N, C-alpha and C positions, 0 to 999 in steps of 0.2 A: 539621559538621551542614551537612546542605542544607537553604539558606532560598529561598523563591522569591519573591521580594520584586516581580517584574514576569511577570505570565502569559507573558511573547512571551520570558521564559528557560527554558521548562519546554517538552520534545514529550513527554514524558508516555507515553517509552521503557522507563520503568520500572527500568534499569539501577540507577539505587541501592538502590530498595528491591530486588530479588532478592540484590545482591551487603553489605546490611547485615545485617554479621556478630551482631548482637542482635536480628535479626527488628521493629526499631521502625520501620521505616521501610513505611506504609501509601498502596500509591498509592489515593484519596479521590477521586471523584467532586465538583467543583463545581458550584455553581448551573447551566451551561451544558454539566455532562455530562463535562465532560474532567476524565480524572483528573490528579490533582496527586500529589506526596510531603507524604505529613502524618508529622509525625516524635514518636514519643512520648518526651519529654525524659528521661522516669525511666528509661528502657531504655537512652539514647544514651550511651555511653563516650566518645563524641570522638574515634575512631579517622582517622576524615575519610576515609574510602576513598566514602564516598557521593560528594562531591565531587570528586576522584579517578577514576572512573569516568565521571560527567556528559557526556555528548559535545556539552553545549555551553557549558559550560565548557571546553571544549578542543578550539573548533571546528577541523577539517580545514583545511590548504591548498590552493589549486589548486592541481593535476596536469594533465600532458599525457596526451589519453587514445594510447592506443596502435592501436585500428584502430575506424571505426564502418561500420555492414555492416542493411541492409537486408535483414531474410528472412525465410521464407515453411518452414512446417513441409512435407513433400510429403506427411505422412499427411492426406487434406482430412477425414478427420472430426474428427481432431484438433485441425486447424486452425475448423473450425468453430464447436469449444464453446471455442477458448481467445477472449481478448479481443481478442488482433490476431493475430501469425503464427505462433503454437505455438510461438514456442522454448523457454517457460521446461519446459516436458514433454517435450523433447529433452533440456534439461539435468539435469532431472528422475532420470529414466530413467537417461543413465548415471551417473548419481552411486549408484541403486541395482543398476545392475549390477557396482559392487564393494559392493555388500552395504552400503551406508551408510543412510544415515537426511536426510531429506528435514523440514526446517522451513519450512511457512508458516503462511496466515491462510484459517481455514476456517470454515465454519458451523457451529456447534454445535446441536440435536435443539430450539431455541427462535427458530434466525436468528439468534442471537447470533454476530458475526468473532470465535476465538480462535484464536490459532497453537496449532497443534500438531504433532504426527509425521507421519512417514509410512514407510512401509519398505517397503510391495507396492507396484506398480502397477497395481491394483486401487485401491485407494486413494488413488493419486494424482490422481482424479480430483476431489475434494473439494476441490484445494489451487486447481483449475484459474478461469479467469477472476477478472474484476476484485471487490474487497469495496469496496463505496466510505462507508465508516465507519471510525474507527481498531479497530484491530483490540485485544484485550485478552491483550500479550505471555506470561500468568499467568508459570507455571515452564521455560519453554524457554531459557531462558541457560542456568539452573543443568543442565537436562539435557544442551543441546549441552555443557557443558564437561565432565560428564562421560563421556562418549561416547569426543570426543575425547582426555582425558585413559586412555582403556583403550584408544584406540592408533585407535577406525573414526573411517570417513568423514562430512559432514555437509554436507549444502548448505542452507544457511540464506537465506531469500528474506523479506522484509520492504520496506515504505518506507527512506527513506535514514537517517531521524533511529531507525528500530527496529535498521537495521546497524549506527549506531555509536553506537549503547547495547551489542551486542551485543560491536562492538570495547575498549567500554571497559570492560566486565564482563570479559570473559578480559585482558586486561594484559598477551596476550601472543598470539604466534600461531604458528599451529599449520598444517602441510602439510596436513593431510586435511580443515582447515573450505575453504567453497567459500561465496562469497557473491552474490546475486542482491540488488539492491534496482531498485526502478525507478518513475519518473519519476512525480514525486506533484503534484498539482492542490493537495494539503492536503486534511487528512482533515475531515469533518463530522465534529458530533458523537453518539458513541451514542443521547445522547437527542433529537434530532431525527430519527435515525434508528427508535424504539423507538416515537415519535408518533409516524412515517408505518407502523410496523408495526398500531397500536391501530387507527389512522386507515380501516386496508384490514379489520381486522376488525370493525370499526361498521357500514363500506357494506353488508358483505358477510355479517355474524350469523355468519361463523367465522372460528377462526385463520388467518392465514397458513401454507401448505406450501409453501411453494417462493418463492426470490428470484435474481432473475436480471442483475445489476446492467446485463449487457454481452450481450443479444440482436443476434443479427443474422441475425435471418431475413428483416429488409428491409435488407439488407446491413450491411457495417463501417462504413461510413462516416456512416449515419442508426442506429444500432444503439438497442435498444429498451431498458430497464429494467419488465423484468416482476413484477408480484406477485401470486403463486395460491393462493387456499381452495380448496378442493373443489370446489367448481359454478361460480367466477368467474376468472376473466385480466383483471388490468389492466395494459395492459401503453402502455406513452409512448413516446414521441419522447424523446431526451436533454436538450431544450430546452422542451418543454413540460408535460412532471410538474413536480409542486413541489419534491418532493426533490431533481430535480438543477438543477432552476433553482437556487435558491439554493444548494446544490454550488459549481455551474460560477461562479456570482457573487460568488465567496466570501461569502455572505454569516453559512453555519453552519460557517464552519469552524475551527481551531483557531487561537488569535492569534500563536504559533509558527511557524505553516507560513505568514505574513507577510513575514516575513524567512528563512529556509531556508538554513540552513547548509553543506544539501548538494548543491546543484543545481551548476549553471554550472561544473562540474569538479571538486568537491568530495567527488564521491563516493568513502565508505570499499570500497565494495562490491567485487567481482573484475570485475562485471558488471552495466552497470547495461540496462534492459531499458524499454520505449516505445511507443504506439503509433506507426508511420511516418507520420504525418500531413503529406501534404502531396507524399506522394509520386508519385502520380499529376500532379503536377505538374512533378517533377522524372525522374521515369522510368514515364510511362506504361504503359507496354510492360510492366510487371512490376505493377501493381495489374491484381487482376479483382475491386475491392471485397470479398473474404474476409477481407483483414487482412493486414500485412506489421507484421513488426513493428523495432524500431530497436535494435539490440544494440550497446553500449559496451565496449567492453574495456577495464577500466581496467587489470589486470595483466597479468603474464606466467602467472599460474595460472589469470585467464582467458582469457587465448588456451589455455592446455592443456584445457582446458575446451571452447571453442565449437570448435577444430578437433575434440574427438571427434565432438561432433554434426555435422560439414560435412555429410557425405556421404546425412544424411535432409535438404541444408535446398537451398533454394534462395535464392540471395546473387545480393544486389547493393550492393557499397563503397560509399557514399555519406564523406561528411564533417558535424562535429560544423552545420557552419553552414546545410547544409539539413535535419540531423535537428529542428535545433533553431528552423528559421524558422517553422512554422506548429505547436509545440507549445512554449505557451510558460512552462510549466511546467517546462522545458529549462533554459532561461540567463536566463529570469527571474524580479521579485517577482510573488506572489498579492494583491496589494494589496488589503484587507480595505473592505466593502464599506464608504460613509457610512451607513448604517442597520444594521450590523452590532445593536449596544448596541440596537437600538430592537424587532428582531427578536427576542431572547433576552428582552430586556424584556417581550413579549408573547406569546410561545409558548407559555405556560399558558393563554391565555387566546382563543387564532382557530385558526382553524382553517391548517395548511400553504398550502396551497391561498389562504387567505384573505390570511395572510404574505405571499405570494409576490409574488401582484396586486397587495396593497397598493404591495409596496418596488420593485415587477421592472416592474410594469406589466402586461398582460393579455398570455399566451403568444403567442409567433407561428405563424403556420398550417404 
């Protein structure tokens, strides 16, 4: 039976609840808004499956990366609406061309972030772009397994721990399964995200109708986070708005993110993608401030998928050290902010702006 004695030992991937044969495990939010498994002991048959599939009870060993490449989608329109260089869209289109299914994080009708399936190019747009909140995996592990067992091709994308959860859940390799994880700074609490949505609605007297965590209108390096209502637009630089400031300073992130088991060459995905921060210093002629994806090829299957996309890419070979130099989450640890507990203790009573200014000081200009 899965038992969480320290919250740093649970990444919230949901593999245990997804695999439980008696459905006795429920992913339940705690006081900070992060979900953890809660076991109905009356239903538990002590089969041990939940423990066998947990990615943090079976942490991956480090591995060599086959190739590291900076790349840009040649389709400028797709690159503009992508978080970085638009590589994910090409990989997804390649799988769709094989009559496959793509799983990834999308906004629902209430602007909550949930994993969902996509089977056509038109719907692919909802999987593009970063979503800086922990997504609800819901039933996508089970859906993936059913498709693979039926002989279909699947591309599953998510955070590194979600890929770890999927691999643990499946308990076997499938030739038709491709996986992509994103270099992850950590996952902010859904409770904090909901508070921001509520604050925007309160200020504007209207519900939020659109969220864009990576608006590149002012450039890739100085992207804005944009919340819109019917009649108002709230756009702030990534280091000025309270939500992103709290996230980037590790105030609002999940406890397990402080010691990620999957970064620094521990990924279980075929491909790892990230922003290639620092490309302007390493390869200035390759940077146009419209976004460059850093792609880490971890497996031969990843090589095959990347090669299938290469005709539609402009590429710049690089290496892990240069890729990680300006992207702390790729190789380092996201040490929690000393005032993290204070933040969550006061979250119900103060605005995010007040808390950000109190903990982090006044936002930079």
